[in-house]
C-alpha positions as CSV (number, residue, x, y, z in Angstrom):
1,M,0.0,0.2,0.0
2,T,1.2,3.6,-0.7
3,T,2.5,5.6,2.2
4,T,1.0,8.9,2.8
5,R,2.8,11.7,0.8
6,T,4.0,13.8,3.8
7,V,6.4,16.7,3.0
8,I,6.2,17.7,6.7
9,S,7.8,15.2,8.8
10,A,6.2,14.3,12.2
11,T,9.4,15.5,13.8
12,L,8.9,18.9,12.4
13,L,5.2,19.2,13.3
14,I,6.2,18.3,17.0
15,L,9.3,20.9,16.6
16,I,7.0,23.6,15.4
17,A,4.7,22.9,18.4
18,G,7.5,22.3,20.6
19,Q,6.8,25.2,23.2
20,T,4.3,26.3,26.0
21,G,1.8,28.8,26.0
22,C,-1.7,30.0,27.0
23,S,-4.4,27.3,27.6
24,R,-5.6,27.5,24.2
25,S,-2.1,27.2,22.7
26,E,-1.1,24.6,25.1
27,D,-4.2,22.5,23.5
28,S,-3.2,23.3,20.0
29,K,0.4,22.4,20.8
30,N,-0.9,19.0,22.4
31,A,-3.1,18.4,19.1
32,V,-0.1,19.2,16.9
33,R,2.0,16.7,18.9
34,E,-0.6,14.0,18.6
35,A,-1.0,14.7,14.9
36,G,2.7,14.2,14.4
37,R,2.5,10.9,16.4
38,E,-0.1,9.8,14.1
39,F,2.1,10.9,11.2
40,E,5.0,9.0,12.5
41,M,3.3,5.8,12.9
42,I,2.1,6.0,9.5
43,A,5.4,6.7,8.0
44,A,6.8,3.8,10.4
45,G,4.3,1.5,8.5
46,N,2.1,0.9,11.6
47,A,-1.1,2.1,9.9
48,N,-0.4,0.5,6.7
49,S,-1.8,-2.8,7.2
50,S,-4.9,-1.8,5.1
51,P,-6.0,1.5,3.1
52,S,-8.8,1.9,5.5
53,N,-6.4,1.7,8.4
54,A,-4.2,4.4,7.0
55,E,-7.6,6.4,6.1
56,S,-8.3,6.3,9.9
57,A,-5.3,7.3,11.1
58,L,-5.3,10.5,8.7
59,L,-8.6,11.5,9.4
60,K,-8.0,11.0,13.0
61,A,-5.1,13.3,12.6
62,E,-7.0,15.7,10.6
63,S,-9.8,15.9,13.1
64,T,-7.4,16.3,15.9
65,V,-5.5,19.7,14.5
66,S,-8.5,21.0,12.4
67,K,-10.3,22.6,14.8
68,Y,-7.0,24.7,15.7
69,A,-6.1,25.6,12.3
70,G,-5.8,29.1,11.3
71,S,-3.0,31.9,11.0
72,K,-3.2,33.2,14.6
73,D,0.1,32.0,15.9
74,G,2.7,29.3,15.0
75,Y,0.3,26.6,16.9
76,A,-2.4,27.4,14.5
77,Q,-0.4,27.5,11.4
78,A,1.2,24.2,12.5
79,A,-2.2,22.6,12.6
80,S,-3.2,24.2,9.4
81,L,-0.1,22.1,8.0
82,G,-1.3,19.2,9.7
83,V,-4.4,19.4,8.1
84,A,-2.9,19.9,4.7
85,Q,-0.4,16.9,5.5
86,A,-3.6,14.8,6.3
87,K,-5.4,15.8,3.1
88,I,-2.4,14.8,1.1
89,G,-2.5,11.6,2.5
90,L,-6.1,11.1,2.1
91,S,-5.8,12.3,-1.5
92,A,-3.0,9.7,-2.1
93,L,-5.1,7.0,-0.7
94,A,-7.9,8.0,-3.0
95,S,-5.6,8.3,-5.9
96,Q,-5.1,4.4,-5.3
97,E,-8.8,4.2,-5.8
98,A,-8.7,6.3,-8.8
99,V,-5.7,4.4,-10.1
100,A,-7.6,1.2,-9.8
101,A,-10.7,2.6,-11.5
102,E,-8.5,3.4,-14.2
103,R,-7.2,0.2,-14.7
104,T,-10.6,-1.5,-14.6
105,S,-11.6,1.0,-17.4
106,M,-8.2,-0.1,-19.3
107,L,-9.4,-3.6,-19.1
108,Q,-12.9,-3.1,-20.1
109,A,-11.3,-1.2,-23.2
110,R,-9.4,-4.1,-24.2
111,V,-12.2,-6.5,-23.9
112,I,-14.1,-4.1,-26.3
113,R,-11.0,-3.9,-28.8
114,G,-11.4,-7.7,-28.6
115,Y,-15.1,-7.8,-29.7
116,L,-14.1,-5.1,-32.4
117,N,-11.5,-7.4,-34.1
118,E,-13.9,-10.3,-34.1
119,W,-16.7,-7.7,-35.6
120,R,-14.3,-6.5,-38.2
121,T,-13.4,-10.1,-39.1
122,M,-17.0,-11.4,-39.3
123,S,-18.1,-8.6,-41.2
124,A,-15.1,-8.9,-43.6
125,I,-16.2,-12.6,-44.0
126,A,-19.8,-11.6,-44.6
127,E,-19.0,-8.9,-47.4
128,A,-16.6,-11.3,-49.2
129,A,-19.1,-13.8,-49.1
130,N,-22.0,-11.8,-50.1
131,I,-20.0,-10.4,-53.1
132,F,-19.7,-13.8,-54.6
133,D,-22.0,-14.0,-57.4
134,P,-21.8,-16.9,-59.9
135,T,-24.6,-15.9,-62.5
136,E,-22.1,-14.9,-65.1
137,G,-20.3,-18.0,-64.6
138,L,-23.4,-20.3,-64.5
139,K,-24.4,-18.4,-67.8
140,E,-21.3,-18.9,-69.5
141,L,-21.2,-22.6,-68.7
142,A,-24.9,-23.1,-69.8
143,D,-23.8,-21.6,-73.0
144,L,-20.9,-23.7,-73.4
145,I,-22.8,-26.7,-72.5
146,T,-25.6,-25.8,-75.1
147,M,-22.8,-25.3,-77.7
148,R,-21.3,-28.7,-77.2
149,Q,-24.7,-30.4,-77.1
150,E,-25.3,-28.6,-80.6
151,D,-21.7,-30.2,-81.9
152,I,-22.8,-33.4,-80.8
153,G,-26.0,-33.1,-82.8
154,T,-24.1,-32.0,-85.7
155,Y,-21.4,-34.8,-85.3
156,R,-23.9,-37.5,-84.9
157,T,-26.0,-36.3,-88.2
158,L,-22.8,-36.3,-90.0
159,K,-21.8,-39.7,-88.8
160,D,-25.4,-41.0,-89.8
161,E,-25.1,-39.5,-93.1
162,I,-21.6,-41.2,-93.6
163,E,-22.9,-44.5,-92.2
164,G,-25.9,-44.3,-94.6
165,E,-23.6,-43.8,-97.4
166,I,-21.1,-46.6,-96.6
167,S,-24.1,-48.7,-96.0
168,Q,-25.6,-47.8,-99.7
169,L,-21.9,-48.5,-101.0
170,N,-21.7,-51.7,-99.6
171,T,-25.2,-52.9,-100.9
172,K,-23.8,-51.7,-104.4
173,I,-20.5,-53.3,-103.9
174,G,-22.4,-56.7,-103.1
175,D,-24.5,-56.7,-106.0
176,L,-21.9,-55.8,-108.2
177,E,-19.5,-58.5,-106.8
178,N,-22.5,-60.8,-107.6
179,N,-22.9,-59.6,-110.8
180,A,-19.2,-60.1,-111.5
181,S,-19.4,-63.7,-110.1
182,T,-22.5,-64.4,-112.3
183,E,-20.6,-63.1,-115.3
184,R,-17.4,-65.1,-114.7
185,T,-19.4,-68.2,-113.9
186,A,-21.2,-68.0,-117.4
187,G,-18.1,-67.4,-119.3
188,A,-16.4,-70.3,-117.7
189,E,-19.3,-72.5,-118.4
190,I,-19.3,-71.8,-121.9
191,E,-15.5,-72.1,-122.0
192,L,-15.8,-75.7,-121.0
193,R,-18.2,-76.4,-123.9
194,I,-15.7,-74.9,-126.7
195,P,-13.5,-78.1,-126.7
196,T,-16.7,-80.4,-127.6
197,L,-17.5,-78.1,-130.5
198,S,-16.5,-77.3,-133.9
199,A,-14.1,-74.7,-134.6
200,E,-16.5,-72.1,-136.0
201,E,-19.0,-72.9,-132.9
202,G,-16.1,-72.7,-130.8
203,A,-15.1,-69.4,-132.2
204,R,-18.3,-68.2,-131.7
205,L,-18.8,-69.4,-128.2
206,A,-15.1,-67.8,-127.4
207,V,-16.7,-64.2,-128.4
208,Q,-19.4,-65.0,-125.6
209,V,-16.9,-66.1,-123.1
210,R,-14.8,-62.9,-123.8
211,E,-18.1,-60.9,-123.4
212,H,-18.9,-62.4,-119.9
213,T,-15.5,-62.0,-118.8
214,L,-15.2,-58.3,-119.7
215,R,-18.6,-57.8,-117.9
216,G,-17.3,-59.6,-115.0
217,D,-14.4,-57.4,-114.7
218,Q,-16.5,-54.3,-115.1
219,F,-18.7,-55.4,-112.4
220,G,-15.5,-56.1,-110.2
221,L,-13.8,-53.0,-111.0
222,E,-16.7,-50.8,-110.1
223,A,-16.9,-52.9,-106.8
224,F,-13.3,-52.1,-106.0
225,R,-13.9,-48.2,-107.0
226,M,-16.7,-48.3,-104.3
227,Q,-14.8,-50.3,-101.7
228,G,-12.2,-47.7,-102.2
229,R,-14.8,-44.7,-101.4
230,V,-16.0,-46.9,-98.3
231,D,-12.3,-47.2,-96.9
232,Q,-12.3,-43.3,-97.3
233,L,-15.5,-42.8,-95.7
234,I,-14.9,-45.0,-92.5
235,P,-12.0,-42.8,-91.0
236,T,-14.4,-39.7,-91.2
237,R,-17.2,-41.6,-89.5
238,E,-14.8,-42.7,-86.7
239,E,-13.6,-39.0,-86.4
240,Y,-17.1,-37.7,-85.9
241,S,-17.7,-40.7,-83.4
242,L,-14.6,-39.6,-81.5
243,N,-15.6,-36.1,-81.6
244,V,-19.2,-36.9,-80.1
245,K,-17.3,-38.7,-77.1
246,K,-15.1,-35.5,-76.7
247,A,-18.0,-33.4,-76.8
248,E,-19.6,-35.5,-74.3
249,S,-16.8,-35.6,-72.0
250,Q,-16.7,-31.7,-72.0
251,I,-20.4,-31.5,-71.3
252,E,-19.7,-33.7,-68.2
253,L,-16.6,-31.3,-67.1
254,L,-19.1,-28.3,-67.7
255,D,-21.5,-29.7,-65.7
256,A,-19.3,-30.3,-62.7
257,A,-18.1,-26.9,-62.9
258,R,-21.6,-25.6,-62.9
259,E,-22.4,-27.6,-60.0
260,E,-19.4,-26.5,-57.9
261,L,-20.4,-23.1,-58.4
262,Q,-23.9,-23.6,-57.5
263,D,-22.4,-25.3,-54.4
264,R,-20.2,-22.1,-53.8
265,E,-23.1,-20.0,-54.0
266,R,-25.1,-22.0,-51.5
267,T,-22.0,-22.1,-49.2
268,S,-21.3,-18.3,-49.6
269,K,-24.9,-17.6,-48.6
270,S,-24.6,-19.9,-45.7
271,D,-21.1,-18.4,-44.8
272,A,-22.5,-14.9,-45.2
273,K,-25.3,-15.5,-42.8
274,D,-23.2,-17.0,-40.3
275,A,-20.7,-14.3,-40.3
276,R,-23.3,-11.6,-40.2
277,A,-25.0,-13.4,-37.2
278,K,-21.7,-13.5,-35.3
279,A,-20.8,-9.8,-36.2
280,Q,-24.2,-9.2,-34.8
281,V,-23.3,-10.5,-31.4
282,S,-20.3,-8.9,-31.4
283,Q,-21.6,-5.5,-32.2
284,D,-24.3,-6.2,-29.2
285,A,-21.5,-7.0,-27.0
286,I,-19.6,-3.9,-27.9
287,L,-22.3,-1.8,-27.1
288,K,-23.3,-3.5,-24.0
289,L,-19.7,-3.3,-23.0
290,I,-19.3,0.6,-24.1
291,D,-22.2,1.5,-21.9
292,A,-20.9,-0.2,-19.1
293,L,-17.6,1.5,-19.5
294,D,-19.4,4.9,-20.1
295,E,-21.4,4.1,-16.6
296,H,-18.0,3.2,-14.7
297,R,-16.1,6.3,-15.9
298,S,-19.0,8.6,-14.9
299,S,-19.7,7.0,-11.8
300,T,-16.7,5.3,-10.1
301,V,-13.9,6.7,-12.1
302,Q,-15.1,10.4,-11.9
303,S,-15.9,10.1,-8.1
304,S,-12.5,8.7,-7.0
305,N,-10.8,11.3,-9.1
306,T,-13.0,13.9,-7.8
307,K,-12.5,13.1,-4.3
308,A,-8.6,12.9,-4.7
309,I,-8.5,16.1,-6.5
310,S,-10.8,17.8,-4.1
311,L,-8.6,16.6,-1.1
312,V,-5.2,17.7,-2.4
313,R,-6.9,21.2,-3.4
314,G,-7.9,21.3,0.4
315,A,-4.2,20.5,1.6
316,I,-3.2,23.4,-1.0
317,S,-6.1,25.8,0.6
318,A,-4.6,24.9,4.4
319,T,-1.1,26.1,3.4
320,R,-2.2,29.7,3.1
321,D,-2.6,30.3,6.9
322,S,1.1,29.9,7.3
323,K,3.2,32.8,8.0
324,K,6.8,33.5,9.4
325,A,7.1,30.7,11.7
326,T,5.9,27.9,9.1
327,A,6.6,29.5,6.0
328,S,9.4,27.4,4.5
329,V,7.4,24.1,5.7
330,A,4.3,25.3,4.2
331,S,6.1,25.9,0.7
332,L,7.2,22.4,0.8
333,T,3.9,21.2,1.9
334,K,2.2,23.2,-1.1
335,G,5.2,22.0,-3.4
336,S,4.0,18.2,-2.6
337,A,0.5,18.8,-2.9
338,M,0.6,20.6,-6.3
339,Q,2.8,18.0,-7.5
340,L,0.2,15.5,-6.2
341,L,-2.4,17.7,-8.0
342,G,-0.7,17.5,-11.4
343,E,-0.4,14.0,-11.2
344,C,-4.2,13.6,-10.2
345,L,-5.0,15.6,-13.2
346,L,-2.7,14.0,-15.6
347,R,-4.0,10.7,-14.8
348,Q,-7.6,11.9,-15.2
349,A,-6.4,13.3,-18.7
350,W,-5.0,10.0,-19.7
351,G,-8.2,8.3,-18.8
352,H,-10.0,10.6,-21.3
353,G,-7.4,10.2,-23.7
354,E,-8.1,6.1,-23.7
355,A,-12.1,7.0,-23.8
356,A,-11.5,8.9,-26.8
357,T,-9.3,6.3,-28.3
358,I,-11.9,3.5,-27.9
359,Y,-14.5,5.7,-29.4
360,I,-12.7,6.4,-32.5
361,N,-11.8,2.8,-32.9
362,I,-15.4,1.9,-32.6
363,A,-16.4,5.0,-35.1
364,E,-13.7,3.3,-37.6
365,A,-15.2,-0.2,-37.3
366,G,-18.3,1.5,-38.8
367,I,-20.6,0.6,-36.0
368,P,-23.7,3.1,-35.8
369,G,-23.5,6.0,-33.1
370,D,-22.1,9.5,-32.3
371,W,-18.8,7.9,-31.5
372,V,-16.8,10.7,-33.1
373,A,-18.4,13.5,-31.3
374,K,-17.9,11.7,-28.0
375,A,-13.9,11.2,-28.9
376,E,-13.9,15.0,-29.7
377,S,-15.6,15.9,-26.4
378,E,-13.1,13.6,-24.6
379,R,-10.2,15.1,-26.4
380,E,-11.0,18.5,-25.5
381,T,-11.2,17.5,-21.7
382,Q,-8.0,15.6,-21.9
383,A,-6.6,18.9,-23.6
384,S,-7.9,21.1,-20.7
385,L,-6.7,18.7,-18.0
386,K,-3.1,18.3,-19.4
387,A,-2.9,22.0,-19.5
388,E,-3.9,22.3,-15.6
389,A,-1.6,19.6,-14.6
390,S,1.0,21.3,-16.4
391,Q,0.3,24.3,-14.4
392,S,-0.1,22.4,-11.2
393,F,3.8,20.9,-11.9
394,R,5.2,24.6,-12.5
395,D,3.4,25.9,-9.6
396,A,4.6,22.9,-7.5
397,A,8.3,24.0,-8.8
398,S,7.6,27.5,-7.7
399,A,6.6,26.4,-4.0
400,L,9.4,24.3,-3.6
401,R,11.8,27.2,-4.4
402,G,9.7,29.5,-2.5
403,A,10.9,27.3,0.7
404,R,14.3,29.1,0.5
405,I,16.2,26.0,1.9
406,S,20.1,26.4,1.4
407,G,22.7,23.8,1.5
408,E,22.8,20.1,0.2
409,A,18.6,20.1,0.8
410,G,18.5,23.1,-1.0
411,D,20.3,21.6,-4.1
412,K,17.8,18.5,-3.8
413,L,14.9,20.7,-3.8
414,E,16.1,22.4,-6.7
415,A,16.7,19.3,-8.7
416,A,13.1,18.4,-7.6
417,A,11.9,21.7,-8.9
418,A,13.8,21.3,-12.3
419,R,12.3,18.1,-12.7
420,L,8.7,19.4,-12.1
421,D,9.3,22.3,-14.5
422,L,10.2,20.1,-17.1
423,L,6.9,18.4,-16.5
424,G,5.1,21.5,-16.6
425,G,6.6,22.0,-20.1
426,F,6.7,18.5,-21.7
427,V,4.1,16.2,-20.0
428,P,5.2,12.4,-20.2
429,E,2.8,9.6,-20.5
430,P,0.9,9.6,-17.1
431,V,1.9,7.0,-14.7
432,E,-0.9,4.4,-14.0
433,E,-0.2,3.4,-10.6
434,Y,1.5,4.7,-7.6
435,D,4.1,2.5,-6.3
436,D,5.3,2.6,-2.6
437,S,8.9,3.3,-3.4
438,D,7.9,6.5,-5.3
439,D,10.7,9.1,-4.8
440,Y,8.4,11.9,-3.5
441,I,9.4,15.5,-2.4
442,D,9.7,14.6,1.1
443,D,12.5,12.3,0.2
444,T,14.4,15.2,-0.9
445,F,14.3,16.8,2.4
446,D,16.5,15.8,5.1
447,E,14.9,16.4,8.7
448,S,18.2,16.7,10.3
449,D,19.3,19.3,8.0
450,E,19.8,22.5,10.1
451,S,19.2,24.8,7.4
452,M,15.6,25.2,9.1
453,G,17.3,26.9,12.1
454,M,15.3,24.3,14.3
455,D,16.7,21.8,16.7
456,D,14.9,19.7,19.4
457,E,15.5,22.7,21.9
458,T,13.9,25.1,19.5
459,E,10.7,27.3,20.6
460,I,8.6,29.5,18.5
461,D,6.6,32.4,20.1
462,P,2.9,31.4,19.7
463,E,2.1,34.9,19.6
464,E,4.3,35.6,16.7
465,D,2.5,36.0,13.5
466,D,2.5,38.3,10.5
467,G,5.9,40.0,11.3
């Protein structure tokens, strides 16, 4: 748990109140001493077992000295510084709550970004699947199938014509071969009779044999010619048959391609529907989560930041009662308070910047809503808070220098003031959480340094005021 950001040490509070006086001064002195002891216990860790214990101790310290706070005398001024010191500690505790609240906002924003990524992915899938339109492809395939079917019809017609011609030629070839055989048989039969006849009768029959032989040869020659034509037609017929098979094979491939496109169309429509449904789920989740984030920021984050800032402003206000007796310590206290105020404002600015970023992320994703206007509003608030934080850091540096501490402690204070000036001009990224080991301004102040002009025997005139 963070220790309270105490600039005035408990010892200094006791030293400031380390004198006797009238009854009221005695009461204020005792109150300051008691508050100092509370601060000592907090600094020693006795009250740090839990934030609630530390808060109780700080509230007790504030209550102890608040009734005596003012500018009347050194005791009253010391009491005012005790009030400031307690409020700084309470503000630091409230800052822890604000840091935790901002961290919750950051985690909520991280979950929203996860859903935004899911929404973008599913929307892209839906869009890509929805864009797929096979209409033209299916039309081209249908046209090609029709063309191939027409080709098949043409090839089959030509093939049938050739087969018909071949059939006719084969019939004629058969007739011619029969006629040739008949004529040759008749001639042979006559030729067998010639040896038994007279020379004159044999000569007459020899003419008949020649005639039958010539006609048989003519029929055979015509049959041979026609067979040559058939031999020419057969390859053409086979080519047409092959073309028919090729066209049928092409139609099968085209049908398969058409079926694949139709399947892809059905799948794409299904994919687009599923992706749109998932995108809608993500969008609903985003809208629900951003509402929760807005509610958390407007309630928990805002209230914790307001509490921390209000307390530290109260601490700054309490230092105004300090006069000569406590001026240096008051300056140190104010410097610490102003630094804490700057850190609170810067943390708050960072939170508004993160809110603006998530609104822009949602707007860029294309989810309907006035996200850009919300982001612009958050950016304006962020810029205003950054400017306030810068001024607070510069005021803190000025307050440290106003302590007018010399020696080694003064050098440390000047170094701290220089760092705060740098923060006031060039604001770095805000710190998300405050660590127990942070190097606060009080670490630069040496309680044993004699430059304050105080030791255990020092007494301050309670009646000394404006002088």
